[in-house]
C-alpha positions in Angstrom: 11.4 10.7 -6.9 8.0 9.3 -7.8 7.5 7.1 -10.7 4.1 5.7 -11.6 2.3 4.0 -14.3 -1.1 2.5 -14.7 -1.4 -1.2 -14.6 -4.4 -3.3 -15.6 -4.1 -5.8 -12.8 -6.6 -6.3 -10.1 -6.7 -7.7 -6.6 -9.3 -8.9 -4.3 -10.1 -7.2 -1.1 -10.9 -9.3 1.9 -14.6 -8.7 1.1 -14.1 -10.1 -2.4 -14.3 -6.8 -4.3 -11.9 -6.3 -7.1 -9.7 -3.2 -6.8 -7.3 -1.9 -9.5 -3.6 -1.8 -8.5 -1.4 1.0 -9.7 2.4 0.5 -10.0 4.4 3.0 -8.3 7.9 3.4 -6.9 8.5 5.4 -3.8 10.5 5.0 -0.7 9.4 4.8 3.0 9.9 2.8 6.2 7.9 0.0 7.8 7.5 -0.2 11.6 6.6 -3.4 13.4 6.9 -3.4 17.2 10.4 -2.0 17.9 11.7 -2.9 14.4 12.1 -0.6 11.6 13.2 -1.3 7.9 13.4 0.6 4.7 10.8 -0.2 2.0 9.8 0.7 -1.4 6.0 0.8 -2.4 5.7 -1.0 -5.6 1.9 -1.0 -6.2 -1.0 0.5 -4.4 -4.9 0.3 -4.6 -7.7 1.7 -2.7 -7.6 -1.2 -0.3 -3.8 -2.1 0.1 -0.3 -1.9 -1.1 2.6 -4.2 -2.1 6.1 -3.4 -0.6 9.6 -4.4 -1.5 11.5 -4.8 1.7 15.1 -3.8 2.1 15.8 -6.1 4.9 14.0 -8.7 7.1 11.4 -8.0 9.6 9.5 -10.5 12.0 6.0 -9.3 11.1 3.7 -12.3 10.0 0.5 -12.6 8.3 -2.2 -10.8 10.3 0.3 -8.5 12.1 -0.4 -4.8 12.3 2.3 -2.6 10.8 2.8 1.0 10.1 4.2 2.5 6.8 5.5 6.1 6.7 6.2 7.7 3.3 6.3 11.4 2.1 3.6 10.5 -0.5 1.1 8.8 1.9 2.2 10.1 5.4 1.6 7.5 8.1 -0.7 4.5 7.2 -1.6 1.5 9.2 -2.2 -1.8 7.7 -2.5 -5.6 8.2 0.1 -8.0 6.6 -1.9 -10.3 4.2 1.3 -12.0 2.7 5.0 -11.9 3.1 7.5 -13.7 0.9 10.7 -13.4 -1.2 11.4 -9.9 0.3 7.9 -8.6 -0.6 4.9 -7.9 1.6 1.3 -7.2 0.8 -0.7 -4.9 3.2 -4.4 -4.3 3.5 -5.1 -0.8 4.7 -6.8 -0.2 8.2 -10.4 1.0 7.2 -10.2 4.2 9.3 -11.5 7.6 8.2 -7.9 8.9 8.4 -6.5 6.2 6.3 -9.3 6.5 3.7 -8.6 10.3 3.6 -4.9 9.7 3.0 -5.4 7.2 0.3 -8.0 9.4 -1.5 -5.6 12.4 -1.3 -2.8 10.2 -2.8 -4.8 9.2 -5.8 -6.1 12.8 -6.2 -2.6 14.3 -6.3 -0.5 11.5 -7.8 -2.9 9.4 -9.9 -6.2 9.5 -11.6 -8.5 7.8 -9.1 -9.3 4.4 -10.3 -12.7 4.5 -8.7 -13.6 7.5 -11.0 -12.0 6.3 -14.1 -13.9 6.6 -17.3 -15.9 3.5 -18.1 -16.4 2.5 -14.5 
């Protein structure tokens, strides 16, 4: 079940641009090397997402991981932070990932990049 609300918080991408984060709550799995754990996506932006982990995984800052959800499909990202059972990912900037994220915002949220007043 998808539950989502707008949130007026912003995060900085690696290049310093501010991106709006949208609260959400949907389940998936996170893969790192031969490890796999259940996760819940707790917020998402055009450049990344925050995850609540339902277990422990050895991925460290800078590791490449894969997230699989019904809403997003298969998304690759880089771990930016990992603490207290939560993890922040920056999306890989591939055409496939960008298309999947655009489709997610188009179908599940009003796209923050096209919000009125922007």
